[in-house]
LUMRO-787393 format. One record per atom (N, C-alpha, C): residue in three letters; atom name; z, y, x. Coordinates in nm, 3 decimals. Last residue first. Example, Ala and Ser with C-alpha at 12.3 -4.5 7.8 and 13.67 -1.06 7.14 Angstrom:
REM LUMRO-787393
SITE   residu   atome         Z         Y         X
SITE      ser       N     0.708    -0.225     1.285
SITE      ser      CA     0.714    -0.106     1.367
SITE      ser       C     0.787     0.003     1.290
SITE      ala       N     0.780    -0.569     1.319
SITE      ala      CA     0.780    -0.450     1.230
SITE      ala       C     0.780    -0.330     1.320
//
This chain:
REM LUMRO-787393
SITE   residu   atome         Z         Y         X
SITE      unk       N    -1.373    -1.878     0.206
SITE      unk      CA    -1.349    -1.991     0.160
SITE      unk       C    -1.397    -2.177     0.202
SITE      unk       N    -1.172    -1.606     0.248
SITE      unk      CA    -1.236    -1.683     0.306
SITE      unk       C    -1.275    -1.802     0.292
SITE      unk       N    -1.165    -1.372     0.035
SITE      unk      CA    -1.097    -1.443     0.068
SITE      unk       C    -1.208    -1.590     0.122
SITE      unk       N    -1.118    -1.049    -0.093
SITE      unk      CA    -1.299    -1.109    -0.004
SITE      unk       C    -1.175    -1.236     0.042
SITE      unk       N    -1.101    -0.839    -0.312
SITE      unk      CA    -1.088    -0.914    -0.197
SITE      unk       C    -1.126    -0.939    -0.157
SITE      unk       N    -1.155    -0.473    -0.344
SITE      unk      CA    -1.259    -0.584    -0.322
SITE      unk       C    -1.171    -0.672    -0.268
SITE      unk       N    -1.078    -0.160    -0.353
SITE      unk      CA    -1.138    -0.219    -0.505
SITE      unk       C    -1.194    -0.407    -0.457
SITE      unk       N    -1.024    -0.089    -0.103
SITE      unk      CA    -0.949    -0.081    -0.237
SITE      unk       C    -1.005    -0.125    -0.327
SITE      unk       N    -1.039    -0.434     0.099
SITE      unk      CA    -1.155    -0.285     0.090
SITE      unk       C    -1.062    -0.231    -0.084
SITE      unk       N    -1.019    -0.668     0.240
SITE      unk      CA    -0.982    -0.630     0.151
SITE      unk       C    -0.982    -0.501     0.193
SITE      unk       N    -1.082    -1.016     0.354
SITE      unk      CA    -1.127    -0.889     0.371
SITE      unk       C    -1.060    -0.810     0.234
SITE      unk       N    -0.957    -1.305     0.577
SITE      unk      CA    -0.890    -1.205     0.443
SITE      unk       C    -0.999    -1.135     0.456
SITE      unk       N    -0.844    -1.416     0.752
SITE      unk      CA    -0.873    -1.483     0.676
SITE      unk       C    -0.919    -1.394     0.544
SITE      unk       N    -0.829    -1.236     1.006
SITE      unk      CA    -0.745    -1.254     0.921
SITE      unk       C    -0.696    -1.334     0.790
SITE      unk       N    -1.052    -1.343     1.157
SITE      unk      CA    -0.919    -1.273     1.250
SITE      unk       C    -0.847    -1.263     1.112
SITE      unk       N    -1.249    -1.408     0.998
SITE      unk      CA    -1.249    -1.474     1.125
SITE      unk       C    -1.059    -1.500     1.161
SITE      unk       N    -1.313    -1.222     0.816
SITE      unk      CA    -1.231    -1.351     0.764
SITE      unk       C    -1.185    -1.434     0.889
SITE      unk       N    -1.356    -0.989     1.005
SITE      unk      CA    -1.189    -1.010     0.951
SITE      unk       C    -1.187    -1.120     0.900
SITE      unk       N    -1.612    -1.086     1.056
SITE      unk      CA    -1.491    -1.129     1.198
SITE      unk       C    -1.351    -1.095     1.097
SITE      unk       N    -1.749    -1.078     0.792
SITE      unk      CA    -1.723    -1.208     0.859
SITE      unk       C    -1.630    -1.191     1.012
SITE      unk       N    -1.771    -0.785     0.768
SITE      unk      CA    -1.706    -0.878     0.675
SITE      unk       C    -1.609    -1.036     0.754
SITE      unk       N    -1.911    -0.737     1.032
SITE      unk      CA    -1.791    -0.711     0.999
SITE      unk       C    -1.621    -0.748     0.922
SITE      unk       N    -2.143    -0.816     0.862
SITE      unk      CA    -2.080    -0.884     1.017
SITE      unk       C    -1.969    -0.854     1.039
SITE      unk       N    -2.179    -0.674     0.660
SITE      unk      CA    -2.193    -0.771     0.657
SITE      unk       C    -2.131    -0.906     0.792
SITE      unk       N    -2.221    -0.411     0.806
SITE      unk      CA    -2.100    -0.427     0.754
SITE      unk       C    -2.129    -0.599     0.765
SITE      unk       N    -2.448    -0.330     0.949
SITE      unk      CA    -2.291    -0.419     1.086
SITE      unk       C    -2.180    -0.455     0.958
SITE      unk       N    -2.582    -0.159     0.951
SITE      unk      CA    -2.632    -0.301     0.889
SITE      unk       C    -2.529    -0.338     0.946
SITE      unk       N    -2.592     0.082     1.148
SITE      unk      CA    -2.726     0.029     1.101
SITE      unk       C    -2.737    -0.149     0.996
SITE      unk       N    -2.353     0.194     1.108
SITE      unk      CA    -2.446     0.141     1.227
SITE      unk       C    -2.505     0.060     1.227
SITE      unk       N    -2.383     0.416     0.966
SITE      unk      CA    -2.416     0.455     1.099
SITE      unk       C    -2.451     0.381     1.208
SITE      unk       N    -2.409     0.238     0.746
SITE      unk      CA    -2.525     0.333     0.786
SITE      unk       C    -2.557     0.351     0.902
SITE      unk       N    -2.206     0.020     0.728
SITE      unk      CA    -2.407    -0.038     0.687
SITE      unk       C    -2.470     0.066     0.722
SITE      unk       N    -2.018     0.144     0.887
SITE      unk      CA    -2.091     0.046     0.904
SITE      unk       C    -2.227     0.017     0.886
SITE      unk       N    -1.944     0.399     0.772
SITE      unk      CA    -1.949     0.361     0.898
SITE      unk       C    -2.067     0.236     0.877
SITE      unk       N    -1.976     0.267     0.454
SITE      unk      CA    -2.083     0.320     0.489
SITE      unk       C    -2.081     0.328     0.639
SITE      unk       N    -1.673     0.099     0.500
SITE      unk      CA    -1.837     0.063     0.480
SITE      unk       C    -1.982     0.108     0.455
SITE      unk       N    -1.606     0.309     0.488
SITE      unk      CA    -1.587     0.202     0.593
SITE      unk       C    -1.725     0.164     0.601
SITE      unk       N    -1.540     0.447     0.271
SITE      unk      CA    -1.599     0.553     0.396
SITE      unk       C    -1.625     0.425     0.471
SITE      unk       N    -1.438     0.377     0.141
SITE      unk      CA    -1.515     0.283     0.088
SITE      unk       C    -1.594     0.407     0.211
SITE      unk       N    -1.051     0.335     0.210
SITE      unk      CA    -1.160     0.422     0.163
SITE      unk       C    -1.292     0.300     0.141
SITE      unk       N    -0.840     0.160     0.281
SITE      unk      CA    -0.826     0.341     0.248
SITE      unk       C    -0.914     0.382     0.200
SITE      unk       N    -0.903    -0.063     0.364
SITE      unk      CA    -0.836    -0.056     0.292
SITE      unk       C    -0.851     0.056     0.206
SITE      unk       N    -1.026     0.002     0.638
SITE      unk      CA    -1.097    -0.044     0.552
SITE      unk       C    -1.060     0.000     0.361
SITE      unk       N    -0.830     0.092     0.774
SITE      unk      CA    -0.884     0.217     0.699
SITE      unk       C    -0.965     0.122     0.663
SITE      unk       N    -0.641    -0.132     0.827
SITE      unk      CA    -0.611    -0.030     0.712
SITE      unk       C    -0.715     0.079     0.648
SITE      unk       N    -0.740    -0.419     0.831
SITE      unk      CA    -0.741    -0.291     0.886
SITE      unk       C    -0.698    -0.180     0.740
SITE      unk       N    -0.513    -0.651     0.682
SITE      unk      CA    -0.657    -0.603     0.782
SITE      unk       C    -0.672    -0.469     0.815
SITE      unk       N    -0.365    -0.839     0.471
SITE      unk      CA    -0.367    -0.773     0.624
SITE      unk       C    -0.458    -0.771     0.622
SITE      unk       N    -0.187    -0.748     0.178
SITE      unk      CA    -0.284    -0.819     0.215
SITE      unk       C    -0.378    -0.798     0.345
SITE      unk       N    -0.071    -0.509     0.067
SITE      unk      CA    -0.004    -0.615     0.086
SITE      unk       C    -0.026    -0.710     0.133
SITE      unk       N    -0.264    -0.366    -0.115
SITE      unk      CA    -0.175    -0.297    -0.025
SITE      unk       C    -0.069    -0.397     0.107
SITE      unk       N    -0.319    -0.441    -0.335
SITE      unk      CA    -0.423    -0.477    -0.223
SITE      unk       C    -0.351    -0.460    -0.108
SITE      unk       N    -0.159    -0.284    -0.543
SITE      unk      CA    -0.154    -0.405    -0.490
SITE      unk       C    -0.215    -0.501    -0.435
SITE      unk       N    -0.047     0.032    -0.391
SITE      unk      CA    -0.135    -0.053    -0.533
SITE      unk       C    -0.116    -0.205    -0.447
SITE      unk       N     0.159     0.113    -0.180
SITE      unk      CA     0.193     0.140    -0.359
SITE      unk       C     0.063     0.029    -0.439
SITE      unk       N     0.062     0.155     0.039
SITE      unk      CA     0.171     0.157    -0.004
SITE      unk       C     0.223     0.145    -0.143
SITE      unk       N    -0.294     0.244     0.044
SITE      unk      CA    -0.157     0.184     0.204
SITE      unk       C    -0.008     0.119     0.105
SITE      unk       N    -0.321     0.322    -0.235
SITE      unk      CA    -0.362     0.230    -0.166
SITE      unk       C    -0.292     0.122    -0.044
SITE      unk       N    -0.087     0.616    -0.250
SITE      unk      CA    -0.073     0.464    -0.304
SITE      unk       C    -0.173     0.368    -0.206
SITE      unk       N    -0.181     0.731    -0.023
SITE      unk      CA    -0.032     0.690     0.027
SITE      unk       C    -0.060     0.552    -0.101
SITE      unk       N    -0.423     0.823    -0.072
SITE      unk      CA    -0.389     0.719     0.040
SITE      unk       C    -0.305     0.669     0.006
SITE      unk       N    -0.339     0.956    -0.261
SITE      unk      CA    -0.464     0.863    -0.308
SITE      unk       C    -0.400     0.793    -0.172
SITE      unk       N    -0.226     1.153    -0.178
SITE      unk      CA    -0.157     1.107    -0.239
SITE      unk       C    -0.244     0.951    -0.273
SITE      unk       N    -0.373     1.299    -0.004
SITE      unk      CA    -0.293     1.227     0.078
SITE      unk       C    -0.240     1.138    -0.078
SITE      unk       N    -0.609     1.366    -0.178
SITE      unk      CA    -0.615     1.235    -0.117
SITE      unk       C    -0.520     1.199    -0.001
SITE      unk       N    -0.482     1.536    -0.353
SITE      unk      CA    -0.522     1.412    -0.390
SITE      unk       C    -0.527     1.336    -0.276
SITE      unk       N    -0.367     1.746    -0.107
SITE      unk      CA    -0.274     1.691    -0.254
SITE      unk       C    -0.333     1.511    -0.282
SITE      unk       N    -0.649     1.858    -0.127
SITE      unk      CA    -0.570     1.807    -0.007
SITE      unk       C    -0.480     1.660    -0.074
SITE      unk       N    -0.712     1.949    -0.366
SITE      unk      CA    -0.782     1.877    -0.293
SITE      unk       C    -0.733     1.761    -0.124
SITE      unk       N    -0.543     2.126    -0.350
SITE      unk      CA    -0.513     2.018    -0.479
SITE      unk       C    -0.583     1.914    -0.403
SITE      unk       N    -0.586     2.304    -0.190
SITE      unk      CA    -0.448     2.268    -0.178
SITE      unk       C    -0.449     2.125    -0.322
SITE      unk       N    -0.870     2.399    -0.261
SITE      unk      CA    -0.795     2.307    -0.103
SITE      unk       C    -0.719     2.248    -0.130
SITE      unk       N    -0.808     2.527    -0.498
SITE      unk      CA    -0.852     2.400    -0.514
SITE      unk       C    -0.872     2.314    -0.345
SITE      unk       N    -0.590     2.763    -0.416
SITE      unk      CA    -0.557     2.654    -0.469
SITE      unk       C    -0.599     2.559    -0.524
SITE      unk       N    -0.822     2.889    -0.243
SITE      unk      CA    -0.690     2.901    -0.153
SITE      unk       C    -0.630     2.733    -0.233
SITE      unk       N    -0.987     3.002    -0.437
SITE      unk      CA    -1.061     2.895    -0.367
SITE      unk       C    -0.969     2.812    -0.286
SITE      unk       N    -0.813     3.133    -0.544
SITE      unk      CA    -0.890     3.015    -0.691
SITE      unk       C    -0.944     2.889    -0.537
SITE      unk       N    -0.525     3.251    -0.452
SITE      unk      CA    -0.732     3.255    -0.415
SITE      unk       C    -0.757     3.086    -0.513
SITE      unk       N    -0.332     3.557    -0.577
SITE      unk      CA    -0.348     3.369    -0.553
SITE      unk       C    -0.508     3.386    -0.542
SITE      unk       N    -0.118     3.834    -0.479
SITE      unk      CA    -0.283     3.732    -0.485
SITE      unk       C    -0.243     3.569    -0.487
SITE      unk       N     0.148     3.823    -0.672
SITE      unk      CA     0.089     3.821    -0.579
SITE      unk       C    -0.068     3.734    -0.575
SITE      unk       N     0.290     3.935    -0.929
SITE      unk      CA     0.214     4.019    -0.843
SITE      unk       C     0.134     3.972    -0.707
SITE      unk       N     0.442     3.752    -1.047
SITE      unk      CA     0.509     3.779    -0.941
SITE      unk       C     0.427     3.963    -0.822
SITE      unk       N     0.219     3.580    -1.174
SITE      unk      CA     0.344     3.698    -1.219
SITE      unk       C     0.386     3.773    -1.136
SITE      unk       N    -0.122     3.727    -0.982
SITE      unk      CA     0.055     3.527    -1.046
SITE      unk       C     0.149     3.653    -1.142
SITE      unk       N    -0.378     3.766    -1.004
SITE      unk      CA    -0.214     3.829    -0.989
SITE      unk       C    -0.153     3.729    -1.081
SITE      unk       N    -0.683     3.700    -0.863
SITE      unk      CA    -0.609     3.654    -0.972
SITE      unk       C    -0.451     3.729    -0.908
//
């Protein structure tokens, strides 16, 4: 695809740049601007649901134990779409 000034623009390159931008902006929002951002806890868990996948899928069902550890350490557990208070 030729641009207005004659430069070649690669569609896969544009798609890759947009994907990286989407991930960076999403991470910034979740860690800095989201209402959940102010709660304590591991930032990796607040950043993505991949943390849950890692604990359950790779570490074979350890996610519930990690939630318990975070409740004991922070009194709360926060993920991108969930806040869990110890009751």
